[in-house]
C-alpha positions as a Markdown table, in Angstrom:
| # | Residue | x | y | z |
|---|---|---|---|---|
| 1 | Met | 29.6 | -12.7 | -7.4 |
| 2 | Arg | 28.2 | -9.6 | -8.9 |
| 3 | Ala | 26.4 | -7.3 | -6.5 |
| 4 | Val | 23.5 | -5.2 | -7.6 |
| 5 | Gly | 22.9 | -2.7 | -4.9 |
| 6 | Phe | 21.7 | -4.8 | -2.0 |
| 7 | Leu | 21.2 | -7.9 | -4.2 |
| 8 | Val | 23.9 | -10.5 | -4.6 |
| 9 | Ala | 23.2 | -12.8 | -7.5 |
| 10 | Gly | 24.8 | -15.8 | -5.8 |
| 11 | Arg | 22.5 | -15.6 | -2.8 |
| 12 | Met | 19.4 | -15.7 | -5.0 |
| 13 | Asp | 19.6 | -19.5 | -5.2 |
| 14 | Arg | 16.0 | -20.6 | -4.4 |
| 15 | Arg | 13.0 | -20.9 | -6.8 |
| 16 | Ile | 9.7 | -19.3 | -5.8 |
| 17 | Thr | 6.4 | -19.1 | -7.5 |
| 18 | Leu | 4.1 | -16.1 | -7.4 |
| 19 | Gln | 0.4 | -16.5 | -7.4 |
| 20 | Ser | -2.5 | -14.1 | -7.7 |
| 21 | Phe | -6.1 | -14.6 | -6.4 |
| 22 | Thr | -8.7 | -15.1 | -9.1 |
| 23 | Glu | -12.4 | -15.7 | -9.4 |
| 24 | Thr | -13.8 | -18.1 | -12.0 |
| 25 | Pro | -17.4 | -19.2 | -12.5 |
| 26 | Asn | -18.3 | -22.8 | -11.7 |
| 27 | Ala | -20.7 | -24.9 | -13.8 |
| 28 | Ile | -23.7 | -23.0 | -12.5 |
| 29 | Gly | -22.2 | -19.6 | -12.7 |
| 30 | Glu | -21.2 | -19.0 | -9.1 |
| 31 | Pro | -17.8 | -17.4 | -8.5 |
| 32 | Val | -15.2 | -19.7 | -7.2 |
| 33 | Lys | -12.1 | -18.1 | -5.6 |
| 34 | Thr | -8.8 | -19.8 | -6.5 |
| 35 | Trp | -5.1 | -19.1 | -6.6 |
| 36 | Ala | -3.3 | -19.2 | -10.0 |
| 37 | Asn | 0.3 | -18.8 | -11.0 |
| 38 | Leu | 1.1 | -15.2 | -12.2 |
| 39 | Ala | 0.6 | -15.0 | -15.9 |
| 40 | Ser | 3.9 | -13.2 | -16.6 |
| 41 | Val | 6.8 | -15.3 | -15.4 |
| 42 | Pro | 5.5 | -16.9 | -12.2 |
| 43 | Asp | 8.7 | -18.6 | -11.2 |
| 44 | Met | 11.8 | -16.7 | -10.3 |
| 45 | Trp | 15.0 | -16.9 | -8.3 |
| 46 | Ala | 15.1 | -15.4 | -4.8 |
| 47 | Glu | 17.1 | -15.0 | -1.7 |
| 48 | Val | 15.1 | -16.5 | 1.1 |
| 49 | Thr | 15.8 | -15.5 | 4.7 |
| 50 | Pro | 13.7 | -16.7 | 7.8 |
| 51 | Leu | 13.4 | -13.7 | 10.1 |
| 52 | Arg | 14.3 | -14.1 | 13.8 |
| 53 | Gly | 14.8 | -11.9 | 16.8 |
| 54 | Ala | 15.5 | -8.2 | 16.0 |
| 55 | Glu | 14.8 | -8.7 | 12.3 |
| 56 | Leu | 11.4 | -10.2 | 13.0 |
| 57 | Phe | 10.6 | -7.3 | 15.4 |
| 58 | Ala | 11.7 | -4.8 | 12.8 |
| 59 | Ser | 9.7 | -6.5 | 10.0 |
| 60 | Gln | 6.6 | -6.6 | 12.2 |
| 61 | Gln | 6.8 | -2.8 | 12.5 |
| 62 | Ile | 6.6 | -2.6 | 8.7 |
| 63 | Ala | 4.4 | -5.6 | 7.8 |
| 64 | Gly | 2.3 | -7.1 | 10.5 |
| 65 | Glu | 3.5 | -10.6 | 11.2 |
| 66 | Ala | 6.1 | -11.3 | 8.5 |
| 67 | Asp | 8.3 | -14.3 | 9.3 |
| 68 | Thr | 10.2 | -14.7 | 6.0 |
| 69 | Arg | 12.0 | -12.3 | 3.7 |
| 70 | Phe | 12.2 | -13.0 | -0.1 |
| 71 | Arg | 14.6 | -10.8 | -2.1 |
| 72 | Val | 14.0 | -10.8 | -5.9 |
| 73 | Arg | 15.0 | -8.8 | -9.0 |
| 74 | Tyr | 12.7 | -5.8 | -9.6 |
| 75 | Arg | 9.4 | -6.3 | -11.4 |
| 76 | Asp | 6.4 | -4.0 | -11.5 |
| 77 | Asp | 3.6 | -6.7 | -11.5 |
| 78 | Leu | 3.6 | -7.7 | -7.8 |
| 79 | Gly | 1.1 | -6.7 | -5.2 |
| 80 | Ala | 0.4 | -7.4 | -1.5 |
| 81 | Glu | -2.8 | -9.3 | -2.5 |
| 82 | Met | -0.6 | -12.1 | -4.0 |
| 83 | Arg | 1.2 | -14.9 | -2.4 |
| 84 | Val | 4.6 | -16.7 | -2.7 |
| 85 | Val | 4.8 | -20.5 | -3.0 |
| 86 | Tyr | 8.2 | -21.8 | -1.7 |
| 87 | Glu | 9.1 | -25.5 | -1.1 |
| 88 | Gly | 5.4 | -26.5 | -1.1 |
| 89 | Ala | 4.4 | -23.9 | 1.5 |
| 90 | Asn | 2.2 | -20.8 | 0.9 |
| 91 | Tyr | 3.3 | -17.4 | 2.1 |
| 92 | Asp | 0.9 | -14.5 | 2.4 |
| 93 | Ile | 2.6 | -11.3 | 1.3 |
| 94 | Gln | 2.5 | -8.6 | 4.0 |
| 95 | Ser | 4.6 | -5.9 | 2.4 |
| 96 | Ile | 6.7 | -5.3 | -0.7 |
| 97 | Leu | 9.6 | -2.8 | -0.4 |
| 98 | Glu | 11.7 | -1.5 | -3.3 |
| 99 | Ile | 15.5 | -2.0 | -3.0 |
| 100 | Gly | 17.5 | 0.9 | -4.6 |
| 101 | Arg | 16.0 | 2.4 | -7.7 |
| 102 | Glu | 14.2 | -0.5 | -9.3 |
| 103 | Glu | 17.1 | -2.8 | -8.5 |
| 104 | Gly | 15.1 | -5.4 | -6.5 |
| 105 | Leu | 12.2 | -6.0 | -4.2 |
| 106 | Glu | 12.1 | -7.2 | -0.6 |
| 107 | Ile | 8.9 | -9.2 | 0.0 |
| 108 | Leu | 8.0 | -9.7 | 3.6 |
| 109 | Ala | 5.6 | -12.6 | 4.0 |
| 110 | Lys | 4.0 | -14.9 | 6.6 |
| 111 | Lys | 3.7 | -18.6 | 6.2 |
| 112 | Glu | 0.1 | -19.8 | 6.0 |
| 113 | Gln | -0.8 | -22.3 | 8.7 |
| 114 | Ala | -1.8 | -25.8 | 7.3 |
């Protein structure tokens, strides 16, 4: 396995989808808020880690109530107003942290309640 800084390619073995919040007008012109897949490459490989114990406590110091960490290759089109879709569940992004110098991103997110 080739390591890139803190990223290990072999650990990035889960597919996630990134979505952004959009508003589109309905038939009578009222804005309707919906989630749509990110226009530029919405699906990507990620390392997914549920946070527990000390990791969860540390992540909450940074990002509210994050319960899952997603590590992905670096890209500059992500924002905390987006969400991650993983295995049919939606995760609200709490924080995005850069790993190294544009080597990767650590996304701390909280699973939405059904």
